[in-house]
C-alpha atoms as a printed R data frame, in Angstrom:
    type eleno elety resid chain resno       x       y      z
1   ATOM     1    CA   UNK     A     1   0.000   0.000  0.000
2   ATOM     2    CA   UNK     A     2   1.412   3.364 -0.994
3   ATOM     3    CA   UNK     A     3   1.941   6.127  1.559
4   ATOM     4    CA   UNK     A     4  -0.811   8.203 -0.071
5   ATOM     5    CA   UNK     A     5  -3.288   5.324  0.150
6   ATOM     6    CA   UNK     A     6  -2.279   4.696  3.753
7   ATOM     7    CA   UNK     A     7  -2.899   8.360  4.668
8   ATOM     8    CA   UNK     A     8  -6.310   8.223  2.930
9   ATOM     9    CA   UNK     A     9  -7.247   5.023  4.757
10  ATOM    10    CA   UNK     A    10  -6.101   6.482  8.097
11  ATOM    11    CA   UNK     A    11  -8.152   9.620  7.408
12  ATOM    12    CA   UNK     A    12 -11.262   7.519  6.617
13  ATOM    13    CA   UNK     A    13 -10.854   5.556  9.870
14  ATOM    14    CA   UNK     A    14 -10.362   8.793 11.811
15  ATOM    15    CA   UNK     A    15 -13.576  10.262 10.373
16  ATOM    16    CA   UNK     A    16 -15.442   7.054 11.103
17  ATOM    17    CA   UNK     A    17 -14.310   7.104 14.752
18  ATOM    18    CA   UNK     A    18 -15.247  10.783 15.128
19  ATOM    19    CA   UNK     A    19 -18.773  10.087 13.868
20  ATOM    20    CA   UNK     A    20 -19.530   6.570 15.014
21  ATOM    21    CA   UNK     A    21 -17.922   6.651 18.461
22  ATOM    22    CA   UNK     A    22 -20.065   9.519 19.847
23  ATOM    23    CA   UNK     A    23 -23.209   7.866 18.462
24  ATOM    24    CA   UNK     A    24 -22.346   4.541 20.092
25  ATOM    25    CA   UNK     A    25 -21.478   6.284 23.364
26  ATOM    26    CA   UNK     A    26 -24.757   8.234 23.394
27  ATOM    27    CA   UNK     A    27 -26.741   5.087 22.647
28  ATOM    28    CA   UNK     A    28 -24.983   3.137 25.396
29  ATOM    29    CA   UNK     A    29 -25.537   5.910 27.949
30  ATOM    30    CA   UNK     A    30 -29.203   6.221 27.051
31  ATOM    31    CA   UNK     A    31 -29.712   2.480 27.537
32  ATOM    32    CA   UNK     A    32 -27.878   2.450 30.840
33  ATOM    33    CA   UNK     A    33 -30.122   5.259 32.114
34  ATOM    34    CA   UNK     A    34 -33.104   2.918 31.706
35  ATOM    35    CA   UNK     A    35 -31.536   0.127 33.736
36  ATOM    36    CA   UNK     A    36 -32.552  -0.188 37.368
37  ATOM    37    CA   UNK     A    37 -30.127  -0.829 40.135
38  ATOM    38    CA   UNK     A    38 -30.399  -4.314 41.627
39  ATOM    39    CA   UNK     A    39 -32.298  -4.482 44.905
40  ATOM    40    CA   UNK     A    40 -30.008  -5.355 47.773
41  ATOM    41    CA   UNK     A    41 -32.912  -6.666 49.865
42  ATOM    42    CA   UNK     A    42 -34.141  -9.555 47.744
43  ATOM    43    CA   UNK     A    43 -35.409 -12.741 49.277
44  ATOM    44    CA   UNK     A    44 -35.952 -13.566 52.896
45  ATOM    45    CA   UNK     A    45 -38.659 -12.381 55.251
46  ATOM    46    CA   UNK     A    46 -39.905  -8.819 55.303
47  ATOM    47    CA   UNK     A    47 -38.601  -6.612 58.096
48  ATOM    48    CA   UNK     A    48 -40.997  -6.271 61.024
49  ATOM    49    CA   UNK     A    49 -43.322  -3.284 60.954
50  ATOM    50    CA   UNK     A    50 -43.382  -0.739 63.727
51  ATOM    51    CA   UNK     A    51 -47.100  -1.436 64.105
52  ATOM    52    CA   UNK     A    52 -48.610  -4.899 63.877
53  ATOM    53    CA   UNK     A    53 -52.283  -5.346 63.122
54  ATOM    54    CA   UNK     A    54 -54.287  -7.683 65.411
55  ATOM    55    CA   UNK     A    55 -57.648  -8.516 63.811
56  ATOM    56    CA   UNK     A    56 -59.029 -10.145 66.963
57  ATOM    57    CA   UNK     A    57 -59.711  -6.672 68.355
58  ATOM    58    CA   UNK     A    58 -62.441  -6.099 65.764
59  ATOM    59    CA   UNK     A    59 -64.591  -9.224 66.051
60  ATOM    60    CA   UNK     A    60 -67.381  -6.977 67.337
61  ATOM    61    CA   UNK     A    61 -67.679  -5.429 63.830
62  ATOM    62    CA   UNK     A    62 -68.987  -8.567 62.099
63  ATOM    63    CA   UNK     A    63 -72.500  -7.831 60.801
64  ATOM    64    CA   UNK     A    64 -72.093  -4.058 61.104
65  ATOM    65    CA   UNK     A    65 -72.313  -1.609 58.207
66  ATOM    66    CA   UNK     A    66 -68.903  -0.209 57.165
67  ATOM    67    CA   UNK     A    67 -69.565   3.438 57.986
68  ATOM    68    CA   UNK     A    68 -66.648   5.821 58.345
69  ATOM    69    CA   UNK     A    69 -66.978   5.717 62.130
70  ATOM    70    CA   UNK     A    70 -67.058   1.903 62.282
71  ATOM    71    CA   UNK     A    71 -64.089   1.555 59.915
72  ATOM    72    CA   UNK     A    72 -62.056   4.049 61.968
73  ATOM    73    CA   UNK     A    73 -62.916   2.201 65.185
74  ATOM    74    CA   UNK     A    74 -61.794  -1.072 63.532
75  ATOM    75    CA   UNK     A    75 -58.496   0.588 62.598
76  ATOM    76    CA   UNK     A    76 -57.927   1.808 66.150
77  ATOM    77    CA   UNK     A    77 -59.001  -1.477 67.796
78  ATOM    78    CA   UNK     A    78 -56.710  -3.546 65.541
79  ATOM    79    CA   UNK     A    79 -53.716  -1.207 66.006
80  ATOM    80    CA   UNK     A    80 -53.514  -0.790 62.213
81  ATOM    81    CA   UNK     A    81 -52.205   2.254 60.432
82  ATOM    82    CA   UNK     A    82 -54.182   1.708 57.200
83  ATOM    83    CA   UNK     A    83 -57.713   0.390 56.598
84  ATOM    84    CA   UNK     A    84 -58.955  -1.188 53.380
85  ATOM    85    CA   UNK     A    85 -62.647  -1.986 52.795
86  ATOM    86    CA   UNK     A    86 -62.962  -4.831 50.282
87  ATOM    87    CA   UNK     A    87 -66.254  -5.354 48.484
88  ATOM    88    CA   UNK     A    88 -67.287  -8.483 46.499
89  ATOM    89    CA   UNK     A    89 -65.454  -8.704 43.162
90  ATOM    90    CA   UNK     A    90 -63.179  -5.781 43.974
91  ATOM    91    CA   UNK     A    91 -59.599  -6.135 42.735
92  ATOM    92    CA   UNK     A    92 -56.996  -5.710 45.470
93  ATOM    93    CA   UNK     A    93 -53.233  -6.049 45.651
94  ATOM    94    CA   UNK     A    94 -51.849  -9.248 47.156
95  ATOM    95    CA   UNK     A    95 -48.955  -7.615 48.985
96  ATOM    96    CA   UNK     A    96 -48.912  -8.127 52.754
97  ATOM    97    CA   UNK     A    97 -48.703  -5.204 55.126
98  ATOM    98    CA   UNK     A    98 -48.667  -5.786 58.870
99  ATOM    99    CA   UNK     A    99 -49.876  -2.214 59.283
100 ATOM   100    CA   UNK     A   100 -53.097  -2.717 57.273
101 ATOM   101    CA   UNK     A   101 -56.488  -4.107 58.298
102 ATOM   102    CA   UNK     A   102 -58.842  -5.454 55.628
103 ATOM   103    CA   UNK     A   103 -62.585  -5.091 56.196
104 ATOM   104    CA   UNK     A   104 -64.424  -7.605 54.000
105 ATOM   105    CA   UNK     A   105 -67.988  -6.600 53.083
106 ATOM   106    CA   UNK     A   106 -70.738  -8.661 51.409
107 ATOM   107    CA   UNK     A   107 -73.323  -7.638 48.785
108 ATOM   108    CA   UNK     A   108 -75.652  -6.269 51.506
109 ATOM   109    CA   UNK     A   109 -72.917  -3.924 52.789
110 ATOM   110    CA   UNK     A   110 -72.426  -5.920 55.969
111 ATOM   111    CA   UNK     A   111 -68.953  -6.651 57.374
112 ATOM   112    CA   UNK     A   112 -68.267 -10.380 57.055
113 ATOM   113    CA   UNK     A   113 -64.621 -10.476 58.048
114 ATOM   114    CA   UNK     A   114 -61.732  -8.470 59.431
115 ATOM   115    CA   UNK     A   115 -58.186  -9.600 58.569
116 ATOM   116    CA   UNK     A   116 -54.733  -8.126 58.707
117 ATOM   117    CA   UNK     A   117 -52.538  -7.743 55.680
């Protein structure tokens, strides 16, 4: 290969690196921005909550109507932080929370069960 051809080839490679390299770098950085960091707390039991619900404190509510006052009293009596009223056919999350009390209601709007989670 002649020196002139070698200079031309080197110039072509230089141009290619000046154009392609920034594009590849930008693409790589944009993809890495979408990646999530791995969770360090995977597996094993959940840490204990500061408050633990105790559903036995609300047995008195079975058969009652889930009024705001009744639901608040259930929350206080079960030592829960959060209350969730669940009606028939209602979609709910399956995650467990020791700070939440679930008030299960039937079609007639009567409380049929009180559970923690």
